[in-house]
Residue frames as a rotation matrix with the C-alpha (Angstrom) as fourth column:
UNK 1
0.584 0.812 0.000 0.00
0.812 -0.584 0.000 0.00
0.000 0.000 -1.000 0.00
UNK 2
-0.458 -0.745 0.485 1.44
0.744 -0.620 -0.250 3.36
0.487 0.246 0.838 -1.00
UNK 3
0.395 0.511 -0.763 0.97
0.831 -0.553 0.060 6.36
-0.391 -0.658 -0.643 1.29
UNK 4
0.777 -0.168 0.607 1.42
0.189 -0.858 -0.478 9.98
0.601 0.486 -0.635 0.40
UNK 5
-0.122 -0.973 -0.194 4.88
0.554 0.096 -0.827 11.04
0.824 -0.208 0.527 1.54
UNK 6
-0.524 -0.114 0.844 3.60
-0.412 -0.833 -0.369 13.68
0.745 -0.541 0.390 3.96
UNK 7
0.559 0.823 0.100 1.43
-0.528 0.260 0.808 11.25
0.639 -0.505 0.580 5.92
UNK 8
-0.232 -0.681 0.695 2.76
-0.971 0.125 -0.202 9.79
0.050 -0.722 -0.691 9.17
UNK 9
0.324 0.258 -0.910 3.14
-0.122 0.965 0.230 6.10
0.938 0.037 0.344 9.86
UNK 10
0.116 -0.168 0.979 3.07
-0.947 -0.315 0.059 5.32
0.298 -0.934 -0.196 13.57
UNK 11
-0.903 -0.260 -0.343 4.02
-0.088 0.892 -0.444 2.43
0.421 -0.370 -0.828 15.79
UNK 12
-0.038 0.973 -0.229 0.78
0.194 0.232 0.953 0.89
0.980 -0.008 -0.198 16.98
UNK 13
-0.633 -0.096 0.768 -0.27
-0.675 -0.417 -0.609 2.42
0.379 -0.904 0.200 20.31
UNK 14
-0.892 0.429 -0.145 -2.17
0.442 0.757 -0.481 0.34
-0.097 -0.493 -0.864 22.82
UNK 15
-0.458 0.750 0.478 -5.75
0.532 -0.200 0.823 0.87
0.713 0.631 -0.307 21.69
UNK 16
0.552 0.799 -0.238 -7.59
0.662 -0.246 0.708 1.75
0.508 -0.548 -0.665 24.90
UNK 17
0.302 -0.512 -0.804 -4.60
0.777 -0.357 0.519 3.47
-0.553 -0.781 0.290 26.44
UNK 18
-0.352 -0.502 0.790 -3.88
0.900 -0.414 0.138 5.66
0.258 0.759 0.597 23.42
UNK 19
0.346 0.565 0.749 -6.32
0.298 -0.823 0.483 8.41
0.889 0.056 -0.454 24.41
UNK 20
0.953 -0.008 -0.303 -5.19
0.299 -0.135 0.945 8.29
-0.048 -0.991 -0.126 28.04
UNK 21
0.082 -0.997 -0.013 -1.53
0.917 0.070 0.393 8.47
-0.391 -0.044 0.919 26.99
UNK 22
-0.316 -0.163 0.935 -2.12
0.689 -0.717 0.108 11.49
0.652 0.678 0.339 24.75
UNK 23
0.682 0.648 0.339 -4.19
0.192 -0.607 0.772 13.17
0.705 -0.461 -0.538 27.45
UNK 24
0.757 -0.483 -0.440 -1.40
0.537 0.076 0.840 12.61
-0.372 -0.872 0.317 29.99
UNK 25
-0.199 -0.883 0.425 1.24
0.977 -0.148 0.150 13.84
-0.069 0.445 0.893 27.54
UNK 26
-0.184 0.196 0.963 -0.66
0.482 -0.836 0.262 17.06
0.856 0.513 0.060 26.89
UNK 27
-0.763 -0.139 -0.632 -1.45
0.647 -0.143 -0.749 17.66
0.014 -0.980 0.199 30.59
UNK 28
0.326 0.944 0.056 -4.54
0.910 -0.330 0.250 19.44
0.254 -0.031 -0.967 31.80
UNK 29
-0.500 -0.417 0.759 -4.34
0.254 -0.909 -0.332 23.23
0.828 0.027 0.560 32.00
UNK 30
-0.492 0.280 -0.824 -5.00
0.856 -0.016 -0.517 24.51
-0.158 -0.960 -0.231 35.51
UNK 31
0.554 0.813 0.176 -7.64
0.827 -0.562 -0.007 27.23
0.094 0.150 -0.984 35.87
UNK 32
0.636 -0.365 -0.680 -4.96
0.167 -0.795 0.583 29.61
-0.753 -0.484 -0.445 37.15
UNK 33
-0.444 -0.886 0.130 -2.88
0.261 0.011 0.965 29.05
-0.857 0.463 0.226 33.98
UNK 34
0.178 0.625 0.760 -5.63
0.895 0.219 -0.389 29.62
-0.410 0.749 -0.520 31.39
UNK 35
0.904 0.220 -0.368 -5.31
0.104 -0.945 -0.308 33.41
-0.415 0.240 -0.877 31.00
UNK 36
0.139 -0.946 -0.294 -1.51
-0.588 -0.318 0.744 33.25
-0.797 0.069 -0.600 30.55
UNK 37
-0.417 -0.263 0.870 -1.72
0.379 0.820 0.429 30.22
-0.826 0.509 -0.242 28.24
UNK 38
0.458 0.696 0.553 -4.23
0.817 -0.083 -0.571 31.93
-0.351 0.713 -0.607 25.94
UNK 39
0.741 -0.222 -0.634 -2.24
-0.205 -0.974 0.102 35.18
-0.639 0.055 -0.767 25.89
UNK 40
-0.307 -0.922 0.237 0.60
-0.084 0.274 0.958 33.27
-0.948 0.274 -0.161 24.14
UNK 41
-0.530 0.214 0.821 -1.78
0.798 0.453 0.397 32.80
-0.287 0.865 -0.410 21.19
UNK 42
-0.939 0.096 0.329 -3.24
0.059 -0.899 0.433 36.32
0.338 0.426 0.839 21.19
UNK 43
0.006 0.981 -0.192 -6.46
0.493 0.164 0.854 35.45
0.870 -0.099 -0.483 23.04
UNK 44
-0.762 -0.186 0.621 -7.57
-0.363 -0.671 -0.647 37.79
0.537 -0.718 0.443 25.84
UNK 45
0.125 0.773 -0.621 -9.42
0.433 0.521 0.736 36.20
0.893 -0.361 -0.270 28.76
UNK 46
0.155 -0.002 0.988 -10.25
-0.737 -0.666 0.114 37.62
0.657 -0.746 -0.105 32.18
UNK 47
-0.081 -0.112 0.990 -10.61
-0.816 0.578 -0.001 34.22
-0.572 -0.808 -0.138 33.84
UNK 48
-0.923 -0.264 0.278 -10.88
-0.109 0.876 0.470 30.56
-0.368 0.403 -0.838 32.84
UNK 49
-0.330 0.891 0.312 -14.62
0.805 0.439 -0.399 31.11
-0.493 0.120 -0.862 32.30
UNK 50
0.667 0.606 -0.434 -14.83
0.388 -0.780 -0.491 34.70
-0.636 0.159 -0.755 31.02
UNK 51
0.170 -0.567 0.806 -13.44
0.953 -0.113 -0.280 36.24
0.249 0.816 0.521 27.84
UNK 52
-0.486 -0.484 -0.727 -11.72
0.658 -0.751 0.061 39.62
-0.576 -0.449 0.684 28.00
UNK 53
-0.568 0.196 -0.799 -12.27
-0.335 -0.942 0.006 42.68
-0.752 0.271 0.601 25.84
UNK 54
0.455 0.843 0.285 -14.82
0.056 0.293 -0.954 42.72
-0.889 0.451 0.086 23.08
UNK 55
0.004 -0.550 -0.835 -12.07
-0.899 -0.369 0.238 43.18
-0.439 0.749 -0.496 20.49
UNK 56
0.618 0.270 -0.738 -11.61
-0.677 0.660 -0.326 40.48
0.399 0.701 0.591 17.87
UNK 57
0.561 -0.425 0.711 -10.31
-0.282 0.709 0.646 37.13
-0.779 -0.563 0.278 18.99
UNK 58
-0.576 -0.745 -0.337 -7.58
-0.666 0.187 0.722 35.49
-0.475 0.640 -0.604 16.95
UNK 59
0.503 0.702 -0.505 -8.93
-0.864 0.426 -0.268 33.30
0.027 0.571 0.821 14.18
UNK 60
-0.438 -0.545 0.715 -8.31
-0.487 0.812 0.321 29.59
-0.756 -0.207 -0.621 14.47
UNK 61
0.325 0.473 -0.819 -8.71
-0.944 0.220 -0.247 27.78
0.063 0.853 0.518 11.14
UNK 62
-0.323 -0.356 0.877 -8.78
-0.445 0.875 0.191 23.97
-0.835 -0.329 -0.441 11.16
UNK 63
0.444 0.398 -0.803 -8.74
-0.896 0.191 -0.401 21.82
-0.006 0.897 0.441 8.05
UNK 64
0.620 -0.220 0.753 -7.95
-0.002 0.959 0.282 18.24
-0.785 -0.176 0.594 7.09
UNK 65
-0.148 -0.741 -0.655 -4.84
-0.896 -0.180 0.406 17.59
-0.419 0.647 -0.637 5.04
UNK 66
0.036 0.181 -0.983 -5.60
-0.659 0.743 0.113 13.90
0.751 0.644 0.146 4.72
UNK 67
0.560 0.134 0.817 -5.44
-0.743 0.517 0.424 10.58
-0.366 -0.845 0.390 6.50
UNK 68
-0.194 -0.634 -0.749 -3.30
-0.767 0.574 -0.287 7.48
0.612 0.519 -0.597 6.43
UNK 69
0.883 0.435 -0.179 -3.78
-0.273 0.784 0.558 3.91
0.383 -0.443 0.810 7.57
UNK 70
0.186 -0.810 0.556 -1.27
-0.946 0.005 0.324 2.65
-0.265 -0.586 -0.765 10.08
UNK 71
0.214 -0.210 -0.954 0.66
-0.501 0.815 -0.292 -0.45
0.839 0.540 0.069 9.07
UNK 72
-0.354 -0.331 0.875 0.58
-0.920 0.293 -0.261 -3.13
-0.170 -0.897 -0.409 11.75
UNK 73
-0.893 -0.058 -0.447 0.00
-0.195 0.944 0.267 -6.82
0.406 0.325 -0.854 12.12
UNK 74
-0.678 0.688 -0.258 -3.06
0.692 0.479 -0.540 -6.64
-0.248 -0.545 -0.801 14.34
UNK 75
0.361 0.886 -0.289 -5.28
0.724 -0.462 -0.512 -3.55
-0.588 -0.024 -0.809 14.52
UNK 76
-0.445 -0.423 0.789 -5.24
0.831 -0.524 0.187 -0.79
0.334 0.739 0.585 11.95
UNK 77
0.180 0.442 -0.879 -5.67
0.673 -0.707 -0.218 2.82
-0.717 -0.552 -0.425 12.93
UNK 78
0.287 -0.040 0.957 -6.14
0.818 -0.510 -0.266 5.85
0.499 0.859 -0.114 10.73
UNK 79
-0.309 -0.442 -0.842 -4.19
0.733 -0.675 0.085 8.99
-0.606 -0.591 0.533 11.54
UNK 80
0.635 0.579 0.512 -5.75
0.764 -0.568 -0.305 12.28
0.114 0.585 -0.803 10.45
UNK 81
-0.562 -0.824 -0.067 -3.48
0.825 -0.565 0.028 15.18
-0.061 -0.040 0.997 9.56
UNK 82
0.600 0.779 -0.181 -5.00
0.782 -0.619 -0.071 18.50
-0.168 -0.099 -0.981 10.54
UNK 83
-0.417 -0.637 0.648 -3.76
0.699 -0.681 -0.218 21.76
0.580 0.362 0.729 9.07
UNK 84
0.431 0.513 -0.742 -4.08
0.885 -0.400 0.237 24.47
-0.175 -0.760 -0.626 11.72
UNK 85
-0.419 -0.533 0.735 -3.66
0.612 -0.764 -0.205 28.21
0.671 0.365 0.646 11.47
UNK 86
0.294 0.432 -0.853 -3.93
0.882 -0.466 0.068 30.96
-0.368 -0.772 -0.518 14.10
UNK 87
-0.311 -0.293 0.904 -4.17
0.615 -0.787 -0.044 34.59
0.725 0.542 0.425 12.98
UNK 88
-0.720 0.024 -0.693 -4.16
0.615 -0.440 -0.654 37.33
-0.320 -0.898 0.302 15.64
UNK 89
0.290 0.935 -0.205 -7.09
0.769 -0.355 -0.532 39.74
-0.570 -0.003 -0.821 15.78
UNK 90
0.394 -0.215 -0.894 -4.93
-0.323 -0.943 0.084 42.49
-0.860 0.255 -0.441 14.32
UNK 91
0.992 -0.007 0.128 -3.52
0.116 0.473 -0.873 40.15
-0.054 0.881 0.470 11.66
UNK 92
0.531 -0.847 0.006 0.06
-0.846 -0.531 -0.051 40.98
0.046 0.022 -0.999 12.69
UNK 93
-0.558 -0.757 0.341 1.05
-0.789 0.611 0.066 37.43
-0.258 -0.232 -0.938 13.49
UNK 94
0.608 0.692 -0.389 0.13
-0.780 0.613 -0.127 34.12
0.150 0.380 0.913 11.90
UNK 95
-0.516 -0.730 0.447 1.25
-0.758 0.633 0.160 30.62
-0.400 -0.256 -0.880 12.69
UNK 96
0.516 0.607 -0.605 0.55
-0.808 0.579 -0.108 27.47
0.285 0.544 0.789 10.63
UNK 97
-0.601 -0.689 0.405 1.28
-0.767 0.640 -0.049 23.88
-0.226 -0.340 -0.913 11.59
UNK 98
0.106 0.579 -0.808 0.17
-0.591 0.690 0.417 20.31
0.799 0.434 0.416 11.01
UNK 99
-0.517 -0.195 0.833 -0.73
-0.815 0.408 -0.411 17.89
-0.260 -0.892 -0.370 13.78
UNK 100
-0.441 0.326 -0.836 -1.71
-0.377 0.778 0.502 14.22
0.815 0.537 -0.220 13.46
UNK 101
-0.558 0.354 0.751 -4.36
-0.742 0.192 -0.642 12.55
-0.371 -0.916 0.155 15.59
UNK 102
-0.924 0.378 -0.052 -6.44
0.335 0.869 0.363 9.40
0.182 0.318 -0.930 15.52
UNK 103
-0.242 0.927 0.285 -10.22
-0.089 -0.314 0.945 9.66
0.966 0.204 0.159 15.38
UNK 104
0.327 0.323 -0.888 -10.36
0.786 0.429 0.446 8.31
0.525 -0.844 -0.114 18.96
UNK 105
-0.598 -0.604 -0.527 -8.18
0.787 -0.568 -0.241 11.27
-0.154 -0.559 0.815 20.07
UNK 106
-0.882 0.289 0.372 -10.32
-0.066 -0.858 0.510 13.81
0.466 0.425 0.776 18.22
UNK 107
0.059 0.974 -0.219 -13.52
0.169 0.207 0.964 12.33
0.984 -0.094 -0.152 19.62
UNK 108
0.348 0.104 -0.932 -12.42
0.870 0.335 0.362 11.99
0.350 -0.936 0.026 23.27
UNK 109
-0.276 -0.628 -0.727 -10.28
0.864 -0.494 0.099 15.10
-0.421 -0.601 0.679 23.62
UNK 110
-1.000 0.022 -0.011 -12.06
-0.025 -0.893 0.450 17.56
0.001 0.450 0.893 21.29
UNK 111
-0.495 0.867 -0.059 -15.59
-0.082 0.021 0.996 16.51
0.865 0.498 0.061 20.36
UNK 112
0.020 0.564 -0.825 -16.75
0.771 0.516 0.372 15.14
0.636 -0.644 -0.425 23.73
UNK 113
-0.528 -0.220 -0.820 -15.56
0.768 -0.537 -0.350 18.12
-0.364 -0.814 0.452 25.86
UNK 114
-0.979 0.205 -0.003 -17.07
-0.180 -0.853 0.490 20.60
0.098 0.480 0.872 23.37
UNK 115
-0.319 0.912 -0.256 -20.40
0.070 0.293 0.954 18.75
0.945 0.286 -0.157 23.32
UNK 116
-0.101 0.232 -0.967 -20.43
0.951 0.307 -0.026 18.51
0.291 -0.923 -0.252 27.11
UNK 117
-0.776 -0.260 -0.575 -19.70
0.482 -0.832 -0.275 22.21
-0.407 -0.491 0.770 27.62
UNK 118
-0.903 0.428 -0.042 -22.26
-0.351 -0.677 0.647 23.44
0.249 0.599 0.761 25.07
UNK 119
-0.671 0.682 0.290 -25.01
0.076 0.452 -0.889 21.06
-0.737 -0.575 -0.355 26.23
UNK 120
0.240 0.888 0.393 -28.26
0.629 0.166 -0.760 21.86
-0.740 0.429 -0.518 24.43
UNK 121
0.592 -0.065 -0.803 -26.55
-0.420 -0.875 -0.239 24.71
-0.687 0.479 -0.546 22.51
UNK 122
-0.394 -0.802 0.448 -24.32
-0.019 0.495 0.869 22.15
-0.919 0.334 -0.210 20.75
UNK 123
0.034 0.510 0.860 -26.89
0.867 0.413 -0.279 21.76
-0.498 0.754 -0.428 17.94
UNK 124
0.835 0.286 -0.471 -26.81
0.107 -0.923 -0.371 25.51
-0.540 0.259 -0.801 17.28
UNK 125
0.253 -0.847 -0.467 -23.14
-0.780 -0.464 0.419 25.32
-0.572 0.259 -0.779 16.25
UNK 126
-0.747 -0.658 0.100 -22.76
-0.527 0.677 0.514 21.72
-0.406 0.331 -0.852 15.07
UNK 127
0.124 0.917 0.380 -26.25
-0.319 0.399 -0.859 20.75
-0.939 -0.015 0.342 13.84
UNK 128
0.897 0.188 -0.400 -25.13
-0.424 0.108 -0.899 20.68
-0.126 0.976 0.176 10.19
UNK 129
0.048 -0.953 -0.300 -21.67
-0.782 0.151 -0.605 19.32
0.622 0.264 -0.737 11.01
UNK 130
0.913 0.365 0.181 -22.28
-0.401 0.725 0.559 15.86
0.073 -0.583 0.809 12.41
UNK 131
0.016 -0.951 0.310 -19.23
-0.921 0.106 0.374 14.21
-0.388 -0.291 -0.874 13.94
UNK 132
-0.348 -0.285 -0.893 -17.82
-0.748 0.659 0.081 11.00
0.566 0.696 -0.442 12.45
UNK 133
0.784 0.617 0.062 -19.28
-0.568 0.674 0.472 7.61
0.249 -0.405 0.879 13.32
UNK 134
0.155 -0.697 0.701 -17.27
-0.632 0.475 0.613 4.86
-0.760 -0.538 -0.366 15.00
UNK 135
0.317 -0.075 0.946 -15.52
0.340 0.940 -0.039 2.38
-0.886 0.334 0.323 12.73
UNK 136
-0.498 -0.564 -0.658 -14.45
-0.288 -0.608 0.739 4.83
-0.818 0.558 0.140 9.97
UNK 137
0.216 0.612 0.761 -17.27
0.699 0.447 -0.558 4.31
-0.682 0.652 -0.331 7.49
UNK 138
-0.357 -0.327 0.875 -17.06
0.893 -0.393 0.218 6.17
0.273 0.859 0.432 4.16
UNK 139
0.368 0.484 0.794 -17.27
0.339 -0.865 0.370 9.92
0.866 0.133 -0.483 4.63
UNK 140
0.565 -0.161 -0.809 -15.39
0.822 0.032 0.568 10.03
-0.065 -0.986 0.151 7.95
UNK 141
-0.532 -0.844 -0.068 -12.73
0.828 -0.536 0.168 12.48
-0.178 0.033 0.983 6.76
UNK 142
-0.512 0.417 0.751 -15.37
0.295 -0.736 0.609 14.83
0.807 0.534 0.254 5.30
UNK 143
0.592 0.771 -0.234 -17.39
0.460 -0.084 0.884 14.70
0.662 -0.631 -0.404 8.54
UNK 144
0.246 -0.593 -0.767 -14.35
0.915 -0.120 0.386 15.49
-0.320 -0.796 0.513 10.68
UNK 145
-0.730 -0.537 0.423 -13.39
0.667 -0.696 0.267 18.32
0.151 0.477 0.866 8.33
UNK 146
-0.092 0.808 0.581 -16.88
0.241 -0.548 0.801 19.81
0.966 0.214 -0.144 8.53
UNK 147
0.710 0.346 -0.613 -16.91
0.634 0.064 0.771 19.45
0.306 -0.936 -0.174 12.32
UNK 148
-0.193 -0.873 -0.447 -13.51
0.938 -0.297 0.177 21.17
-0.287 -0.386 0.877 12.64
UNK 149
-0.677 0.024 0.736 -14.79
0.403 -0.824 0.398 24.12
0.616 0.566 0.548 10.56
UNK 150
0.421 0.894 0.156 -17.79
0.226 -0.269 0.936 24.41
0.879 -0.359 -0.315 12.90
UNK 151
0.465 -0.354 -0.811 -15.45
0.883 0.122 0.453 24.26
-0.062 -0.927 0.370 15.89
UNK 152
-0.642 -0.734 0.221 -13.44
0.758 -0.651 0.040 27.17
0.115 0.193 0.974 14.46
UNK 153
-0.308 0.624 0.719 -16.63
0.107 -0.728 0.678 29.22
0.945 0.286 0.157 14.19
UNK 154
0.676 0.575 -0.461 -17.74
0.479 0.133 0.868 28.36
0.560 -0.807 -0.185 17.74
UNK 155
-0.027 -0.774 -0.632 -14.38
0.972 -0.169 0.166 29.56
-0.235 -0.610 0.757 19.05
UNK 156
-0.749 -0.274 0.603 -14.59
0.511 -0.818 0.263 32.75
0.421 0.506 0.753 16.95
UNK 157
0.010 0.871 0.491 -18.05
-0.010 -0.491 0.871 33.53
1.000 -0.014 0.004 18.38
UNK 158
-0.681 -0.393 0.617 -16.75
-0.588 -0.208 -0.781 33.04
0.435 -0.896 -0.090 21.97
UNK 159
0.378 0.908 -0.181 -19.20
-0.668 0.403 0.626 30.19
0.641 -0.116 0.759 22.46
UNK 160
0.514 -0.310 -0.800 -16.64
0.512 0.859 -0.004 28.08
0.689 -0.408 0.600 24.29
UNK 161
0.973 -0.147 -0.180 -15.02
0.093 -0.462 0.882 28.96
-0.213 -0.875 -0.436 27.58
UNK 162
0.488 -0.869 -0.085 -11.45
-0.832 -0.433 -0.347 30.24
0.265 0.240 -0.934 27.67
UNK 163
-0.036 -0.503 0.863 -10.47
-0.707 0.624 0.334 27.08
-0.707 -0.598 -0.378 29.58
UNK 164
0.538 0.295 0.790 -11.80
0.248 0.840 -0.483 24.84
-0.806 0.456 0.378 26.80
UNK 165
0.970 -0.232 -0.076 -10.15
-0.160 -0.368 -0.916 26.93
0.185 0.901 -0.393 24.06
UNK 166
0.193 -0.942 0.275 -6.83
-0.979 -0.165 0.123 26.68
-0.070 -0.293 -0.954 25.93
UNK 167
0.041 -0.091 0.995 -7.33
-0.289 0.952 0.099 22.91
-0.956 -0.291 0.013 26.13
UNK 168
0.880 0.330 0.341 -8.09
0.236 0.319 -0.918 22.76
-0.412 0.888 0.203 22.39
UNK 169
0.728 -0.669 -0.153 -4.93
-0.615 -0.537 -0.577 24.71
0.304 0.514 -0.802 21.55
UNK 170
-0.098 -0.758 0.644 -2.91
-0.870 0.379 0.314 22.34
-0.483 -0.530 -0.697 23.73
UNK 171
0.395 0.323 0.860 -4.53
0.060 0.925 -0.375 19.32
-0.917 0.200 0.347 22.02
UNK 172
0.982 0.016 0.186 -3.53
0.187 -0.089 -0.978 20.81
0.001 0.996 -0.091 18.66
UNK 173
0.249 -0.943 -0.220 -0.02
0.821 0.086 0.564 21.50
-0.513 -0.321 0.796 20.00
UNK 174
0.867 0.188 0.461 -0.25
0.423 -0.767 -0.483 25.06
0.263 0.614 -0.745 18.75
UNK 175
-0.246 -0.968 -0.056 3.08
0.920 -0.214 -0.329 26.88
0.306 -0.132 0.943 18.49
UNK 176
0.142 0.227 -0.964 3.24
0.681 -0.729 -0.071 30.15
-0.718 -0.646 -0.258 20.40
UNK 177
0.755 0.119 0.645 2.78
0.568 -0.610 -0.552 33.30
0.328 0.783 -0.528 18.34
UNK 178
0.239 -0.718 -0.653 5.91
0.619 -0.405 0.673 35.43
-0.748 -0.566 0.348 18.34
UNK 179
0.168 -0.203 -0.965 7.71
-0.379 -0.916 0.127 38.16
-0.910 0.345 -0.231 16.43
UNK 180
-0.722 -0.574 -0.386 8.95
-0.557 0.152 0.816 35.88
-0.410 0.805 -0.430 13.64
UNK 181
-0.352 0.652 0.671 5.64
0.392 0.754 -0.527 34.07
-0.850 0.077 -0.521 13.13
UNK 182
0.642 0.615 -0.458 4.43
-0.110 -0.517 -0.849 36.63
-0.759 0.596 -0.264 10.57
UNK 183
-0.022 -0.754 -0.657 7.72
-0.935 -0.218 0.281 36.39
-0.355 0.620 -0.700 8.67
UNK 184
-0.787 -0.281 0.550 7.56
-0.176 0.956 0.236 32.57
-0.592 0.088 -0.801 8.61
UNK 185
0.112 0.913 0.392 4.02
0.422 0.314 -0.850 32.68
-0.900 0.261 -0.350 7.23
UNK 186
0.641 0.140 -0.755 4.92
-0.488 -0.685 -0.542 35.20
-0.593 0.715 -0.370 4.51
UNK 187
-0.375 -0.840 -0.392 7.73
-0.901 0.232 0.365 32.88
-0.216 0.490 -0.844 3.42
UNK 188
0.293 0.632 -0.718 5.24
-0.774 0.597 0.210 29.99
0.561 0.494 0.664 3.20
UNK 189
-0.753 -0.643 -0.140 6.77
-0.410 0.625 -0.664 28.01
0.514 -0.443 -0.734 6.06
UNK 190
0.519 0.840 -0.160 4.64
-0.381 0.395 0.836 25.35
0.765 -0.373 0.525 7.73
UNK 191
-0.377 -0.639 0.671 5.69
-0.883 0.029 -0.468 24.63
0.279 -0.769 -0.575 11.29
UNK 192
-0.054 0.361 -0.931 5.38
-0.038 0.931 0.363 20.90
0.998 0.055 -0.036 12.06
UNK 193
0.552 0.251 0.795 4.22
-0.786 -0.160 0.597 19.98
0.277 -0.955 0.110 15.55
UNK 194
-0.637 -0.769 -0.051 6.14
-0.670 0.585 -0.457 17.62
0.382 -0.257 -0.888 17.77
UNK 195
0.499 0.861 0.094 3.76
-0.833 0.448 0.324 14.69
0.237 -0.240 0.941 17.99
């Protein structure tokens, strides 16, 4: 089976422990760290539950680059490559990167917390962007892509708490915005994440 060169091939993680291992690796953000963590990405929050000024939030764009099947002798897992981009509210700094995750990671560490926090309002933001079914039936990549676009909009509209947005940025292993981020973007550089 031939894979596109840019797609990752991983050693098979232990199935049920994979989500727990990634969650442990990324570490939970403490409520007292949320404001400082978000500031690194240009987001202004007053507390872990309250957004700051009414000025524009940075834009977070999420898209699917593709997926690849993992080669192993027992279970097969698909890794999804997500193209991520953060643009500050003023547009002075932009950072792009690619991060790879399994559907189980995206479901447990992105979808489920978002759905839990929004409760009944979840349908307002994700009603037309149904999340992928278990088992990777046809259309899974398109469903995840549509769901990620809806997630970007929910963040833009301040529908999610600062604590959850900080958690999402950590899940995506977002690089910190800095002085040279705008230069790197203008030169077309894509910053790979350390997965």
